[in-house]
C-alpha positions in Angstrom: -21.4 -64.4 -1.1 -23.0 -64.8 -4.6 -24.7 -61.4 -5.6 -28.6 -61.4 -6.3 -29.5 -61.4 -10.3 -30.6 -57.8 -11.6 -34.1 -56.9 -10.9 -36.3 -56.2 -13.4 -37.5 -52.7 -11.7 -33.9 -51.7 -11.6 -33.7 -52.7 -15.3 -37.0 -50.4 -15.8 -35.1 -47.8 -13.8 -32.3 -47.4 -16.1 -34.7 -47.0 -19.2 -36.5 -44.5 -17.4 -33.2 -42.6 -16.8 -32.5 -43.0 -20.5 -35.9 -41.9 -21.6 -35.7 -38.8 -19.4 -32.2 -37.7 -20.6 -33.7 -37.9 -24.3 -36.3 -35.4 -23.0 -34.4 -33.2 -21.0 -31.6 -32.8 -23.3 -34.0 -31.3 -26.3 -33.0 -34.7 -28.3 -36.7 -35.4 -27.8 -38.3 -31.8 -27.8 -41.8 -31.1 -26.1 -44.4 -31.4 -29.1 -42.4 -34.2 -30.8 -43.6 -38.0 -31.2 -41.0 -40.3 -29.2 -40.0 -43.7 -31.2 -42.8 -46.3 -30.9 -42.5 -49.2 -28.4 -41.0 -51.7 -30.9 -38.6 -49.2 -32.0 -37.4 -48.6 -28.4 -37.3 -52.2 -27.6 -34.7 -52.4 -30.6 -32.7 -49.9 -29.5 -32.5 -50.6 -26.0 -32.3 -54.2 -26.3 -34.8 -54.9 -23.6 -38.1 -56.5 -23.1 -41.5 -55.3 -24.1 -43.1 -55.1 -20.6 -39.8 -52.9 -19.8 -40.4 -50.3 -22.2 -43.8 -50.1 -21.5 -43.3 -49.8 -17.9 -40.9 -47.1 -18.4 -43.0 -45.3 -20.6 -46.1 -45.3 -18.3 -43.9 -44.5 -15.2 -42.7 -41.1 -17.1 -46.2 -40.3 -18.4 -47.5 -40.5 -14.8 -44.9 -38.1 -14.2 -46.2 -35.7 -16.7 -43.3 -36.1 -18.8 -45.3 -38.0 -21.7 -48.9 -38.1 -23.0 -49.8 -41.4 -24.3 -52.6 -40.8 -27.1 -54.3 -44.1 -28.5 -54.0 -44.6 -32.1 -51.6 -41.6 -32.3 -48.2 -42.6 -30.4 -46.7 -41.0 -27.2 -45.5 -37.4 -27.3 -43.2 -35.2 -25.0 -45.2 -32.6 -23.2 -42.6 -31.4 -20.3 -39.4 -31.5 -19.9 -39.1 -32.6 -16.5 -41.3 -34.0 -13.4 -41.5 -30.2 -12.0 -42.3 -29.1 -15.5 -45.1 -31.5 -15.8 -46.6 -30.3 -12.3 -46.1 -26.6 -13.4 -48.2 -27.0 -16.6 -51.0 -28.8 -15.0 -50.9 -26.4 -12.3 -51.5 -23.2 -14.1 -53.0 -24.5 -17.4 -55.8 -22.1 -16.5 -54.0 -19.6 -14.8 -54.9 -15.9 -15.3 -52.7 -14.7 -18.4 -51.9 -11.5 -16.5 -50.5 -13.1 -13.9 -48.3 -15.0 -15.8 -47.0 -11.8 -17.6 -46.6 -10.6 -14.3 -44.6 -13.8 -13.5 -42.6 -13.7 -16.8 -41.6 -10.0 -16.6 -40.3 -10.9 -12.9 -38.0 -13.5 -14.1 -36.8 -12.3 -17.5 -35.8 -8.6 -16.4 -34.1 -10.4 -13.6 -32.5 -12.6 -16.2 -31.5 -9.7 -18.5 -30.1 -7.9 -15.4 -27.6 -10.6 -14.9 -27.1 -11.6 -18.3 -25.7 -8.1 -19.2 -23.1 -8.5 -15.8 -22.2 -12.3 -16.3 -22.4 -13.3 -20.3 -19.7 -14.6 -22.1 -18.4 -14.3 -25.4 -20.1 -18.1 -25.8 -23.4 -16.6 -24.5 -23.1 -13.9 -27.0 -22.6 -15.9 -29.8 -25.6 -18.3 -29.0 -27.8 -15.2 -28.4 -26.8 -13.8 -31.7 -27.9 -17.4 -33.2 -31.1 -17.4 -31.3 -31.9 -13.7 -32.3 -31.8 -14.7 -36.0 -33.9 -17.8 -35.8 -36.5 -15.6 -34.1 -36.3 -13.1 -37.0 -36.0 -15.8 -39.6 -39.4 -17.8 -37.9 -41.2 -14.2 -37.8 -40.4 -14.0 -41.8 -42.2 -17.5 -42.1 -45.5 -16.1 -40.8 -45.9 -19.3 -38.9 -47.2 -18.2 -35.4 -46.1 -21.6 -33.6 -42.9 -21.6 -35.5 -41.9 -17.7 -33.9 -43.2 -19.0 -30.6 -40.9 -21.4 -30.3 -38.0 -19.2 -31.5 -39.2 -16.5 -29.4 -38.9 -18.3 -26.0 -35.8 -19.8 -27.1 -34.1 -16.3 -27.2 -35.6 -15.5 -23.9 -34.3 -18.8 -22.4 -30.8 -18.0 -24.1 -30.9 -14.6 -22.0 -31.8 -16.4 -18.8 -29.5 -18.9 -19.4 -26.6 -16.1 -19.8 -27.3 -15.2 -16.3 -25.3 -18.1 -15.0 -27.7 -18.6 -12.4 -28.8 -22.2 -12.3 -31.8 -21.9 -10.2 -33.4 -18.9 -12.2 -32.2 -20.6 -15.4 -33.9 -24.3 -14.3 -37.2 -22.1 -12.7 -37.5 -20.5 -15.9 -37.0 -23.8 -18.0 -39.9 -25.8 -16.1 -42.0 -22.8 -16.8 -41.3 -23.5 -20.5 -45.1 -24.8 -21.4 -46.8 -22.3 -19.2 -45.0 -19.0 -20.6 -45.2 -20.6 -24.1 -48.9 -21.0 -23.4 -49.0 -17.2 -22.8 -46.8 -16.2 -26.0 -49.6 -18.4 -28.1 -52.2 -16.2 -26.8 -50.3 -13.1 -27.2 -49.0 -13.6 -30.5 -52.9 -14.9 -31.6 -53.1 -17.0 -35.1 -51.5 -14.5 -37.6 -48.2 -12.4 -37.2 -48.7 -8.9 -38.1 -46.2 -6.1 -39.0 -47.4 -3.6 -36.3 -46.9 -6.6 -33.5 -43.3 -7.2 -34.1 -41.2 -6.6 -31.2 -37.4 -5.8 -31.6 -35.3 -7.7 -29.6 -31.9 -6.5 -31.1 -31.6 -3.6 -28.6 -31.9 -6.2 -25.7 -29.5 -8.4 -26.9 -27.2 -5.3 -27.8 -27.5 -4.2 -24.2 -26.4 -7.5 -22.8 -23.4 -7.5 -25.0 -22.3 -3.8 -23.9 -23.1 -4.7 -20.0 -25.8 -2.2 -19.8 -28.0 -3.8 -17.2 -30.4 -0.7 -16.7 -31.4 -1.0 -20.6 -31.4 -4.7 -20.9 -33.9 -4.5 -17.9 -36.2 -1.8 -19.7 -36.2 -3.7 -23.1 -36.9 -7.0 -21.4 -39.8 -5.2 -19.3 -41.2 -3.7 -22.5 -42.4 -6.8 -23.9 -44.9 -7.6 -21.2 -45.4 -3.9 -20.6 -49.1 -3.8 -22.1 -50.6 -7.0 -20.3 -48.3 -5.3 -16.9 -50.7 -2.4 -17.6 -54.0 -4.4 -18.3 -53.0 -6.0 -15.1 -52.7 -3.3 -12.8 -55.8 -1.5 -13.9 -57.0 1.5 -15.7 -56.1 4.7 -13.5 -54.1 3.5 -11.3 -49.7 4.1 -12.0 -47.4 1.1 -12.0 -45.4 3.1 -9.2 -48.5 3.1 -6.9 
């Protein structure tokens, strides 16, 4: 019995998987422009129509944004991330702050209990990058570096579900950070994260949670409202 020849749809699925891997791995980070259609045709060795079909499928799923006259850009790291971004793009920032607090304090607590030597090396590197980004005075660069550090803390929890949820909410949380940081970095608004990393290093879960919670405390109080205790 002879085998049926490969179908174009199956080839398109392979290209979709390849492009998705480039995105999810960070090789093509959020905000970056992917190679042009002719470049992808050459790199992948497939027909132009197959590339076009794959790119359109990923755009439909929310990972890519096709901008006429400009190119195609990565807007999410997974289908769920794209859904999250569209679903919560107009969410109340106070509610996003409360969600960030819940995820990051849980991540910090678990990271203090489960971090490895490799995790600590990575957190030290991410902390240094965050401080270097602050020194540049570039808000967008700082937002990305700050989010990467918090992502590193959550990843050090070694809770795959928590880490995946936090990653899928990445653009939602970065949007919150952009609004929180504003258009200019000022010295009085700098929040030291060294104590958080040190608490994780020392295995001090209580201090790690307290430090993580302090970063959204102001938003949390606004969300609770004046004259109402957080313990109420």
